[in-house]
N, C-alpha and C positions, 0 to 999 in steps of 0.2 A: 552160733548160727552159720558162720562162714564155712566151717568144716562140714556141717550138715548139708548145706546146699551144694557144695562141690561134689559130694558123693551122690546126692539125689539128682543132680542135673546130668550125671553121666549117661543114663539111657537116652535122654533127649539129645544130648550132644552127639552121641553115636548115630542116632537116627538122622540127624542133619548131615553128619560126615558121610554116611552111606547113601545120601540122596533120597531117603524115603520121605522126608519132609523138607521144605525149603528153609524154614526157620522155626525157632522155638524160644520161648521165654518161660522161666520158672521163677515164681516168687513165693517166699515163705514169710509168715508173720506170726507173732505170738500175742497173747493178750496184753502184754506190757508195751507192745508197739515195736519191738525189735523185729527187723525185717532184713532179708537178703534177697538179691535178685541175680539171675544169670541169664545171658542172652547169647544165642548163636545163630548163624546163618543169615538168610535174606528175608526182607519184607516182601520182595517181589523178584521174580526171575524174568518175567515177560510183561510188557514189551521191552523193558529195560531193567537190568539188575539193580537192586537197591538193598543196601545192608540194613539188617534189622537192628533197632536200638531200643532202649528202655522207653523212649518217648513215643514210640509208635502206638497207634490206636488199632485195636483188634475189633473186628465184627464179632461180638460175643454170641450171636445166634441165640440158641435156646437158654443160655445162661441169663438172657434178658428176663426169662420167666421168673427167676428167683430174685435177682437183684432189683428188678423194676416192678413187675406186675404183682408178684406175691407180696412184696413190701408195701406197695400201694394199697392192696386189698386189706391186708392186716392192719394197716394204720387207719384206714377208713372204718374198719370194724372197731378198733380201739376208740375212735372218736364217736362211736354210736351212729355212724352214718349208713351202716349196713349190718345185717345179721348174717354171720357166716352160714348158719343153717336155714336161712330164709331163701326163698326162690330167687333166681335171677330176675324174674319178672318184677320184683320190688324195684329194680333199677331200670329194667327194660320191659315195660308193660306191653310193648308191641311185638315181643318175641312170639313167633308163630301166631300172629294176631287173627288169622283166618280160621283157626281151629282152637279157640280158647279153652273149650271144655275137654278136649281129648289129646292135644299135642303133648307128647311126653317131654319135649324140650322145656315146656313151661313148668315142669316139676323139678328141674335140675336146680341144685343149690350152689352157692358160692363155694362151699367146702367140697362138694362133689367135683366141681371143675378144678379146684386147686389140687386135689389128690388124684385126678384122672379116674374118678370113680363114676364114669358115665358110659353111655352106649355109643358115644360119638366116634366116628371113624378115625383111624390112625392118620390117613393121608387123604387129602382132597386138593386137586390142582385148581384152586379158586382162581388163580391168575389166568386160566384159560377161558374164563367166562366173560372177560372184559377188562378194561383198564380205567374205569371210573371208580375211584375209591368209595364214594358215597353209595353208588349202585352195588358194589361188591359187599359192603357192609349190610345193605338191605337184603342181598341174596343170602348171606350167612344167617340173618335173623329169620327169614321166611322159608328157607329150605326145609323140606321134610327129610331129615337125615336118616340114612339107613341105620338100623339098630343091630348091635352085636355085643359081645362080651366087652367089659371094660379094658381099654388099651390106652397107652400114652397117646394123646391127641392134641395137636396144635389148636383144633377148633375150641377146646375147652378154654384156652387162654386168649384166643381171639374174642370170644364172648366176654371174658373177664375184662379185657381191654375196653370193649364197648361199654360195659357197665361202669367202669371208672370214668370214662368220658361223660356218661350221662349223669353220674352222681356229682362230679366236680364241675361240670359245665365247661371243661377245658380239655385241650388235647393232651395226650399222654406226654408229649414232649415238653409241656409246661411244668411238669413235676420237677421240684428242685432236687438236683443231684449234687454231690460234692465234686471237687476237682477230679478229673480223670474218668468221669462217667458222663455220657451224653448220648441222647438219640441222635442219629446221623443227620447230615454229614458231620464227621468229627472235626473239632477245631485244631487239628494238628496232622502230622504225617500218618497215613493210613497203611495198613497191611493189606496186600492184595489177596483176593480169594480166587474165585473161579473165572476162567475165560468162558463166559456164558453164551451158549449157542442161541438162546432166545433173545437176549438183549444185544448180542453181537459185539461184546467188548469184555475186557478184563474188569471185574468188579473191584473197585478200589475207592474207598470212601463212600460207597453206596452199599446199602444192605444187600447181602447175597440172597437171602430167602425170597423166593419168587412171590409167594403169597403176600409177604410183608411189603415187598416192593410195589405190588399191584394195589395194595391198600394205602399207599401213600408214603411208604418208607418207615412208618412207625405203627406197630400193632402190639397186642398183648403178648404175643408169642416170640417176637424177635424185633430187631431194630436198634438195640442198644450197642454202643461202642464203648470201649474202655481201654485205658492203659493198664499196665501191670500194677502201678501204684494205686490207681483208682480202684481196681478190684481188691487189692490187699487192704485198703482203707475201709472198704465196705465190710470185708470179712472181720477185720479187727473190731469194728463197731458191734458185731454180733458176739464176738468172743468176750469183750469187756462190758457188754450190755449198754454201751453208750448210745446206740442207735435203735434199740428195740426194747420194749417193755417186757416184763416177765411173761405176760400172756402171749405176746408175739413170739417170744423165744420158745414157749411151750408148744405153740402151734406148729412151728417149723421143726421141732424135735420129736413130736409125738406121732406115731404111725396112725394113719386114717384108713388106708386101704393097702393091704399087703405091706410092701416096704416103702410106701409113699406117705409122706406127711403133707401138710399144707404147702404145696409147691415143690418141696425137695424130695430126695431119696435118702432113706436111712441105709446104713451099711447092710448088705446082704451078700450071700455067697455068689461070687462071680461078678460083683459090680466093678465099676471103673476105678474106684478109689483104692483098690488093693485089699489085702487080707490083714495087714499089720495094724491098721487103725483100730481105735476102740469102737465098741458097739454104739457109742454116743457120737458117731460121725455122720454128717449129712453132706450131700454133694449134688452137683448137677453138671451135665456136659452140654456142649453146643456142636452142631453139625460141622461148623467151619473148622473145628479142631481145638475148641476151648474147653475149659473145665475149672471148677472151683470145689474144694472140699474143706470142711471145717470139723476138726476133732475137738469137741467140747471137753472131753475128759482130760486131754493133754493141753488144752489151751493153745492150740496150734491150727493154722490154716495154710493151705497151699493152693496156688493156681498155676496150671500148665496151659499156656496159650500158644497155639501153633496155627500155621496156615496150611494144614494138611491137604486141603482141596485145591491148592494152587499148583499148577494152572488148571487141573481137572480133577474131579472126584473119582473118575473111573480108573483107579489104580489102587494097589495095596500100599497104603502109607504106614501100616503097622500100628496105627493109633490105638487100636483096641488092646494091644499088648503093652504099648508104651505107657498108657495112663495108669494101670495098676502097678506096673513095674516102678514108675516114678513114686506113686503113693507109698509103696512098700519101702523104697529107699529113703523117703523122707522120715518115716517113723523108725525104721531100723537104724538109720544114721543118728537119729536123736538119742537112741538108747545106748549107743556105743560109748 
């Protein structure tokens, strides 16, 4: 494993050395629990430089969708507390409650939202409508959303997060996670993300995603923080089956809409996981520069965690080339 990660970390180390990203962590784990980790660069450059370590907590951004929300929904389905093919209104009866007979949102299912198989828009600046989390949740539920072709949409997972809260009667942050995973603020040193013009500060230990922040810092689409060990432990639980039932594993590995499964992406041409992984590989990325990929055929998973938007998103970090290059090096090094 050590020789594999040394070669696989080379592209990320070069990106740090060239100043394209401030810091990067790569972790690899197999189904037996063997793991290796490499770290380079800084957790923060401004306002003060801070060296990145294995102990730092990353804002996982949309990787929250698969580690947290997807897992919660599938576990509730396993317990018989929801039907994946039932409508969201089973949990949220007041969804578009002023147009019960005609609102298309009321026909959306849990599986539709998990696989982004809905008409909901890709982007909506919910945070610009106010700063009261309860009012913004009501806005999401009662808004008549414009309809279009299915696209990857945070709204799908915001709705799923609200459904989980309704079913369990508890906040998402009350869900039990293992060590190294937590909704923010994290209980340890945090990696800096963006110097936000809206909030007027460098985001560090606070969720970067504007909509999640406005919704109270925890939502179905973002808000989870994790250490590299925490993410690897989660991945190992899927590889060895210790944290997911056969039906849950089938749901995350089986395509529902194009290349999307329940929550995850399966390998497809041009995806972020590279070309060398097996067809039985799933993955997900996060806007802050994070990502997790799991190759079930090879019994191997890797996570690349960076702070590529620090101190600003408006520059070319090279992340879209770095991710597949890293994935290819992980698999090719394993085969040498």
